[in-house]
C-alpha positions as a Markdown table, in Angstrom:
| # | Residue | x | y | z |
|---|---|---|---|---|
| 1 | Met | -37.9 | -29.2 | -0.7 |
| 2 | Ser | -37.3 | -28.4 | 2.9 |
| 3 | Ser | -39.3 | -25.6 | 4.6 |
| 4 | Asp | -35.9 | -23.8 | 5.3 |
| 5 | Thr | -35.2 | -23.7 | 1.5 |
| 6 | Gln | -38.7 | -22.4 | 0.9 |
| 7 | Asp | -38.2 | -19.6 | 3.5 |
| 8 | Leu | -35.0 | -18.5 | 1.8 |
| 9 | Arg | -36.8 | -18.1 | -1.6 |
| 10 | Gly | -38.7 | -15.2 | -0.1 |
| 11 | Ala | -35.6 | -13.3 | 0.8 |
| 12 | Gly | -35.0 | -10.3 | -1.5 |
| 13 | Pro | -31.8 | -8.7 | -2.7 |
| 14 | Val | -29.9 | -6.6 | -0.2 |
| 15 | Glu | -29.3 | -2.9 | -0.9 |
| 16 | Ala | -25.8 | -2.2 | -2.1 |
| 17 | Lys | -25.2 | 0.5 | 0.5 |
| 18 | Met | -26.2 | -1.7 | 3.3 |
| 19 | Leu | -24.1 | -4.6 | 2.0 |
| 20 | Arg | -21.1 | -2.3 | 1.9 |
| 21 | Ser | -21.7 | -1.0 | 5.4 |
| 22 | Val | -21.9 | -4.6 | 6.9 |
| 23 | Cys | -19.0 | -5.9 | 4.9 |
| 24 | Gly | -17.0 | -2.8 | 6.0 |
| 25 | Leu | -17.1 | -4.3 | 9.5 |
| 26 | Phe | -14.9 | -7.1 | 8.4 |
| 27 | Val | -11.2 | -6.1 | 8.8 |
| 28 | Thr | -9.1 | -6.8 | 5.7 |
| 29 | Gly | -5.6 | -6.3 | 4.7 |
| 30 | Val | -4.8 | -3.8 | 2.0 |
| 31 | Thr | -2.8 | -4.8 | -1.1 |
| 32 | Val | -1.7 | -3.3 | -4.4 |
| 33 | Ile | -2.1 | -5.8 | -7.3 |
| 34 | Thr | 0.5 | -5.2 | -10.0 |
| 35 | Ser | 0.6 | -6.7 | -13.4 |
| 36 | Gly | 1.8 | -6.2 | -16.9 |
| 37 | Arg | 5.3 | -5.6 | -18.2 |
| 38 | Gly | 7.2 | -2.5 | -19.4 |
| 39 | Glu | 5.0 | 0.4 | -20.4 |
| 40 | Gln | 1.9 | -1.8 | -19.9 |
| 41 | Ala | 2.6 | -2.3 | -16.2 |
| 42 | Ala | 0.0 | -1.0 | -13.8 |
| 43 | Gly | -1.4 | -1.5 | -10.3 |
| 44 | Thr | -4.5 | -1.0 | -8.3 |
| 45 | Thr | -5.4 | -1.1 | -4.6 |
| 46 | Val | -7.5 | -4.2 | -3.6 |
| 47 | Asn | -8.7 | -5.6 | -0.3 |
| 48 | Ser | -10.6 | -8.5 | -1.8 |
| 49 | Phe | -7.6 | -10.9 | -1.5 |
| 50 | Thr | -7.5 | -14.3 | 0.1 |
| 51 | Ser | -5.5 | -17.5 | 0.2 |
| 52 | Val | -7.4 | -20.4 | -1.4 |
| 53 | Ser | -5.1 | -23.5 | -1.1 |
| 54 | Leu | -1.7 | -24.6 | 0.1 |
| 55 | Glu | -1.5 | -27.6 | -2.2 |
| 56 | Pro | -1.2 | -26.3 | -4.9 |
| 57 | Pro | -0.4 | -22.8 | -3.6 |
| 58 | Leu | -3.4 | -20.7 | -4.8 |
| 59 | Val | -4.6 | -17.2 | -4.0 |
| 60 | Leu | -7.4 | -15.0 | -5.4 |
| 61 | Phe | -8.5 | -11.4 | -5.7 |
| 62 | Cys | -11.4 | -9.7 | -7.3 |
| 63 | Leu | -11.6 | -6.7 | -9.7 |
| 64 | His | -14.7 | -4.8 | -10.8 |
| 65 | Arg | -15.6 | -5.4 | -14.5 |
| 66 | Ala | -14.7 | -1.8 | -15.3 |
| 67 | Ser | -11.3 | -1.9 | -13.6 |
| 68 | Arg | -8.4 | -0.6 | -15.7 |
| 69 | Leu | -6.2 | -3.5 | -14.4 |
| 70 | Arg | -8.5 | -6.3 | -15.6 |
| 71 | Ala | -7.3 | -6.4 | -19.2 |
| 72 | Val | -3.7 | -6.0 | -18.0 |
| 73 | Val | -3.9 | -9.1 | -15.8 |
| 74 | Ala | -5.6 | -11.1 | -18.6 |
| 75 | Arg | -3.0 | -10.2 | -21.2 |
| 76 | Ser | 0.1 | -10.8 | -19.0 |
| 77 | Ala | -1.4 | -14.0 | -17.4 |
| 78 | Ala | 0.4 | -13.1 | -14.2 |
| 79 | Tyr | 0.1 | -10.7 | -11.2 |
| 80 | Ala | 1.7 | -9.8 | -7.9 |
| 81 | Val | 0.0 | -9.3 | -4.6 |
| 82 | Asn | 1.9 | -6.6 | -2.7 |
| 83 | Leu | 0.9 | -6.6 | 1.0 |
| 84 | Leu | 1.1 | -3.0 | 2.3 |
| 85 | Ala | 2.6 | -1.9 | 5.6 |
| 86 | Ala | 0.8 | 0.7 | 7.9 |
| 87 | Pro | 3.0 | 3.6 | 6.7 |
| 88 | Gln | 2.0 | 3.0 | 3.1 |
| 89 | Glu | -1.5 | 4.4 | 3.4 |
| 90 | Ser | -0.7 | 7.2 | 0.9 |
| 91 | Leu | 0.5 | 4.6 | -1.6 |
| 92 | Ala | -2.8 | 2.6 | -1.2 |
| 93 | Leu | -4.8 | 5.8 | -1.8 |
| 94 | Ala | -2.7 | 6.7 | -4.8 |
| 95 | Phe | -3.3 | 3.3 | -6.5 |
| 96 | Ala | -7.0 | 3.4 | -5.5 |
| 97 | Ser | -7.8 | 6.6 | -7.5 |
| 98 | Arg | -9.1 | 6.5 | -11.0 |
| 99 | Ala | -6.0 | 8.3 | -12.3 |
| 100 | Thr | -3.9 | 5.6 | -10.5 |
| 101 | Ala | -0.3 | 6.1 | -9.4 |
| 102 | Ser | 2.4 | 5.5 | -11.9 |
| 103 | Leu | 4.7 | 2.5 | -11.2 |
| 104 | Arg | 7.5 | 4.8 | -12.6 |
| 105 | Glu | 7.1 | 6.9 | -9.4 |
| 106 | Val | 7.3 | 3.9 | -7.0 |
| 107 | Pro | 10.4 | 1.7 | -6.3 |
| 108 | His | 9.8 | -1.7 | -7.8 |
| 109 | His | 11.5 | -4.6 | -9.4 |
| 110 | Ala | 10.5 | -7.5 | -11.6 |
| 111 | Ser | 9.3 | -10.8 | -10.1 |
| 112 | Val | 10.0 | -14.2 | -11.6 |
| 113 | Thr | 6.8 | -13.9 | -13.7 |
| 114 | Gly | 8.1 | -10.6 | -15.0 |
| 115 | Val | 5.4 | -8.5 | -13.4 |
| 116 | Pro | 6.4 | -5.6 | -11.1 |
| 117 | Val | 6.7 | -6.0 | -7.3 |
| 118 | Leu | 6.7 | -3.0 | -5.0 |
| 119 | Ser | 10.1 | -3.0 | -3.5 |
| 120 | Asp | 8.9 | -1.5 | -0.1 |
| 121 | Ala | 5.9 | -3.8 | 0.3 |
| 122 | Leu | 5.5 | -5.6 | 3.6 |
| 123 | Gly | 5.6 | -8.8 | 1.6 |
| 124 | Phe | 4.5 | -10.1 | -1.8 |
| 125 | Leu | 3.3 | -13.1 | -3.8 |
| 126 | Ser | 4.0 | -13.4 | -7.5 |
| 127 | Cys | 1.4 | -15.5 | -9.3 |
| 128 | Arg | 0.8 | -17.2 | -12.6 |
| 129 | Leu | -2.9 | -16.8 | -13.5 |
| 130 | Val | -4.7 | -20.1 | -13.6 |
| 131 | Asn | -8.4 | -19.3 | -13.7 |
| 132 | Thr | -10.9 | -16.5 | -13.9 |
| 133 | Val | -14.5 | -16.6 | -12.8 |
| 134 | Glu | -17.2 | -14.0 | -13.6 |
| 135 | Ala | -19.2 | -13.3 | -10.5 |
| 136 | Gly | -21.8 | -10.5 | -10.5 |
| 137 | Asp | -20.1 | -7.2 | -11.4 |
| 138 | His | -16.6 | -8.6 | -10.6 |
| 139 | Thr | -14.0 | -11.0 | -12.0 |
| 140 | Val | -12.3 | -13.4 | -9.6 |
| 141 | Phe | -8.6 | -14.0 | -10.6 |
| 142 | Val | -7.1 | -17.2 | -9.2 |
| 143 | Gly | -3.3 | -17.5 | -9.4 |
| 144 | Glu | -0.7 | -20.1 | -8.5 |
| 145 | Val | 1.9 | -18.6 | -6.2 |
| 146 | Val | 5.4 | -19.1 | -7.8 |
| 147 | Glu | 7.4 | -16.7 | -5.7 |
| 148 | Val | 7.1 | -15.0 | -2.3 |
| 149 | Gly | 8.8 | -12.2 | -0.5 |
| 150 | Leu | 8.8 | -12.3 | 3.2 |
| 151 | Pro | 8.9 | -9.2 | 5.4 |
| 152 | Thr | 12.2 | -8.3 | 6.9 |
| 153 | Arg | 11.0 | -5.3 | 8.8 |
| 154 | Gly | 8.8 | -5.6 | 11.8 |
| 155 | Glu | 6.1 | -3.3 | 10.5 |
| 156 | Glu | 2.4 | -3.5 | 11.1 |
| 157 | Pro | 0.1 | -4.2 | 8.1 |
| 158 | Leu | -2.2 | -1.6 | 6.6 |
| 159 | Val | -5.8 | -2.6 | 7.2 |
| 160 | Ala | -9.2 | -1.5 | 6.1 |
| 161 | Phe | -12.2 | -1.1 | 8.5 |
| 162 | Arg | -15.4 | 0.8 | 8.0 |
| 163 | Gly | -14.1 | 2.3 | 4.8 |
| 164 | Glu | -11.0 | 3.7 | 6.6 |
| 165 | Leu | -7.3 | 2.7 | 6.3 |
| 166 | Gly | -5.0 | 2.5 | 9.3 |
| 167 | Pro | -2.5 | 0.4 | 11.2 |
| 168 | Leu | -3.5 | -2.9 | 12.8 |
| 169 | Arg | -3.0 | -1.9 | 16.4 |
| 170 | Glu | -4.8 | 1.4 | 16.3 |
| 171 | Ala | -8.4 | 1.9 | 15.5 |
| 172 | Pro | -8.4 | 3.3 | 11.9 |
């Protein structure tokens, strides 16, 4: 065992509040993940989204174990990642609350997987669920991208920084 490995063994766990503060310095895009079909359709705001692979086309996002959307994604085996535009901050906040926004109140249409896509999103990826991984207090959902929607408007994305939402070009 190297002395570097030995030194790391003495490192203790990081306090959750401090971890959140430091991670908040990393600018992320804001998405609404939608899943389910019909009356079971639901969505929630997520910024833990990233591309994984181009071949095959894979993306992932994470949900807390207690998230209301977790069971919906598992049952439907599909989800859509809706990339939000800067003017959609109120939509992000509505889907972030515990009493989540109703998809009935938001313009949407079905993707090729049958899950809803927000019609006014900056762009979207519709995915077939291929894997889940339990990681700490979250579940990582990996999906194969089977449909994309490219932005047609020249809007700026909505970003998260230091716990605040805002447009990319202005300090949130």
